[in-house]
C-alpha positions in Angstrom: 109.9 79.1 80.2 112.0 79.0 83.3 113.4 76.0 85.4 111.2 74.5 88.2 113.6 75.2 91.1 111.8 72.9 93.4 111.6 70.0 91.0 115.4 70.3 90.4 116.2 70.6 94.2 113.4 69.4 96.5 113.1 71.0 100.0 111.4 68.2 101.8 113.4 69.1 105.0 113.0 72.9 104.8 112.6 74.4 108.3 110.7 77.6 109.3 113.0 80.5 108.5 114.8 78.8 105.5 114.6 80.3 102.1 113.7 78.6 98.9 113.5 79.7 95.2 110.4 79.1 93.3 108.9 80.9 90.3 110.0 84.1 88.7 109.0 87.8 88.9 110.5 91.1 87.8 112.8 92.6 90.4 114.8 95.3 88.7 113.3 98.7 88.3 112.6 98.5 84.5 110.6 95.2 85.0 112.4 93.5 82.1 114.0 90.7 84.0 112.5 87.3 85.2 114.3 86.8 88.5 113.7 83.8 90.8 111.4 84.7 93.7 112.9 84.0 97.2 110.3 82.5 99.6 110.5 82.3 103.4 109.3 78.9 104.8 106.7 79.5 107.6 105.9 75.8 108.2 106.7 72.4 106.9 103.9 69.8 107.5 105.4 66.6 106.2 106.5 68.1 102.8 103.7 70.6 102.6 105.5 74.1 102.7 103.7 77.2 103.8 105.6 80.0 102.2 105.6 83.8 102.1 107.7 85.9 99.7 110.9 87.2 101.4 110.4 90.8 99.9 107.5 92.8 98.7 107.2 91.9 95.0 104.8 94.6 93.8 102.9 97.7 94.9 99.2 97.3 94.3 95.8 98.6 95.7 93.6 96.1 97.7 90.7 97.2 95.4 90.5 99.9 92.8 87.7 102.0 94.4 87.0 103.2 97.9 84.0 101.0 98.7 82.9 98.4 101.1 84.2 95.1 99.8 85.3 91.5 100.9 88.6 89.7 100.2 86.6 87.3 98.1 85.6 90.2 95.8 88.7 92.5 95.9 90.8 93.2 92.9 94.0 92.2 94.6 92.8 88.6 95.2 91.9 88.2 91.4 95.3 89.7 90.5 97.2 87.2 92.9 95.3 84.1 91.6 95.1 85.2 87.9 97.7 87.6 86.7 100.6 86.9 89.2 99.9 83.2 89.3 100.3 82.8 85.6 103.2 85.3 85.3 105.3 83.8 88.1 104.9 80.1 87.9 105.3 77.6 84.9 103.1 74.6 84.5 105.3 72.3 86.6 105.4 74.8 89.4 101.6 75.4 89.3 101.1 71.6 89.8 102.9 72.0 93.2 100.7 74.9 94.5 97.9 73.5 96.5 94.4 75.3 96.7 94.1 76.6 100.3 90.9 77.3 102.3 91.5 80.9 103.5 89.6 81.8 106.6 90.1 84.8 109.0 89.2 87.2 106.2 87.3 89.4 108.5 84.3 88.9 110.7 81.5 87.7 108.7 83.6 87.8 105.6 83.3 84.5 103.5 85.9 81.9 103.3 87.8 81.5 99.9 89.7 78.8 98.0 92.9 80.4 96.8 96.2 79.1 95.2 98.0 82.4 96.0 96.8 84.7 98.8 98.0 87.3 101.5 98.6 86.3 105.1 95.8 86.9 107.5 96.3 88.6 110.8 96.0 85.2 112.7 98.8 83.7 110.4 101.1 86.8 110.9 100.9 86.5 114.7 101.6 82.9 114.5 104.4 82.7 112.0 106.2 86.1 111.9 108.1 88.1 114.5 107.8 91.8 115.0 111.1 92.0 116.8 113.4 90.7 114.1 113.0 86.9 113.7 114.1 83.9 115.6 115.2 80.4 115.0 111.7 79.1 114.0 109.7 82.5 113.4 110.6 84.7 110.3 111.1 88.4 110.5 107.9 90.4 109.8 109.4 93.6 108.5 110.7 93.6 105.0 111.7 95.7 102.0 110.5 95.9 98.4 112.3 94.7 95.4 113.5 97.4 93.1 110.5 96.5 90.9 108.0 97.0 93.7 109.6 100.3 94.6 109.4 101.7 91.0 106.4 104.0 90.3 103.7 102.3 88.3 101.4 103.6 85.5 98.3 103.3 87.6 99.7 105.7 90.2 100.9 103.1 92.7 104.1 103.9 94.4 105.4 101.9 97.5 106.0 103.7 100.6 109.5 103.5 101.7 110.5 104.4 105.3 113.0 107.4 105.4 112.9 108.6 109.0 115.2 108.2 112.1 114.2 104.9 113.7 117.0 102.3 112.9 114.8 99.3 113.4 112.8 100.4 110.3 115.8 99.8 108.1 117.3 96.7 106.8 120.9 96.3 105.7 121.3 94.2 102.5 124.7 93.8 100.8 126.0 96.7 102.9 123.3 99.1 101.8 120.7 100.4 104.0 117.0 100.2 102.8 113.9 101.7 104.5 111.2 99.1 105.3 107.8 99.2 103.5 104.2 98.5 104.6 102.3 95.5 103.2 98.8 94.2 103.0 97.2 91.4 104.9 93.9 89.9 103.6 92.0 90.4 106.9 89.5 93.2 106.9 88.6 95.1 110.1 86.0 97.6 110.9 83.5 95.4 109.4 79.7 95.9 108.9 77.6 93.2 107.4 80.7 91.2 106.5 82.2 94.0 104.3 84.6 96.9 104.9 86.7 99.6 103.1 89.5 99.1 105.6 92.0 96.2 105.7 94.7 95.3 108.2 98.3 95.9 107.0 101.8 95.8 108.4 103.2 99.3 109.2 105.8 101.1 111.2 107.6 98.9 113.8 106.1 95.9 112.3 102.8 96.6 114.0 99.5 95.4 112.7 97.4 98.4 111.7 93.8 98.4 111.1 93.0 101.4 109.1 94.4 100.8 105.6 91.8 102.1 103.0 91.3 99.5 100.3 92.2 102.1 97.4 95.4 103.3 98.9 98.2 103.2 96.4 101.4 102.7 98.5 101.1 99.4 100.2 103.0 96.3 99.1 102.1 92.8 98.2 103.9 89.7 99.7 102.2 86.6 98.2 101.8 83.4 100.3 101.0 79.9 99.1 101.2 76.2 100.1 103.4 73.9 98.2 102.7 70.2 98.1 106.2 68.4 97.7 104.8 64.9 98.9 
């Protein structure tokens, strides 16, 4: 059991771009720790915080097979709302997470009701900045925690940029880390409401449309809405 960080130190007045601690998840390479998760505040609507993990927390496939699928049916949505939700948040924290109606899942793709989710393309455009962040919009590019970068037993291994464009690196504690790519929930190239392709954030923080659902090197940045009222 871990401390409920928000209950101990409420963030009623948190502003977009602020960071808060909420929940725990492994961040060291061996996965033995339970380190508080840092979240970026995207929006504060009278005490309801819309938050996005500051770093990529894990590397997972959108879906285990290369098939046409919807966000509602995919393995990653189930993992976020079951495995991650129960591992990261204690009972008191779970009570602060509101259920969110997720739209913009792809043309013709059904809306969903989720406690934890991925950002949509529309939300990414509205709340993140590809150029590096500003006073009220958070930086889109990010790096993975050590645990996210570590190879996984199922073959997942987070892509880490290692080429010559300096804007695709982030300096943290004096060390330079290559940025990594991360999933959105929005599917593109859709036929009959289903697709085997998903938008992701790639090089230069651009929104890419060709991510195959079974690719094993994209990262997960959970998002949620917290009701502090």
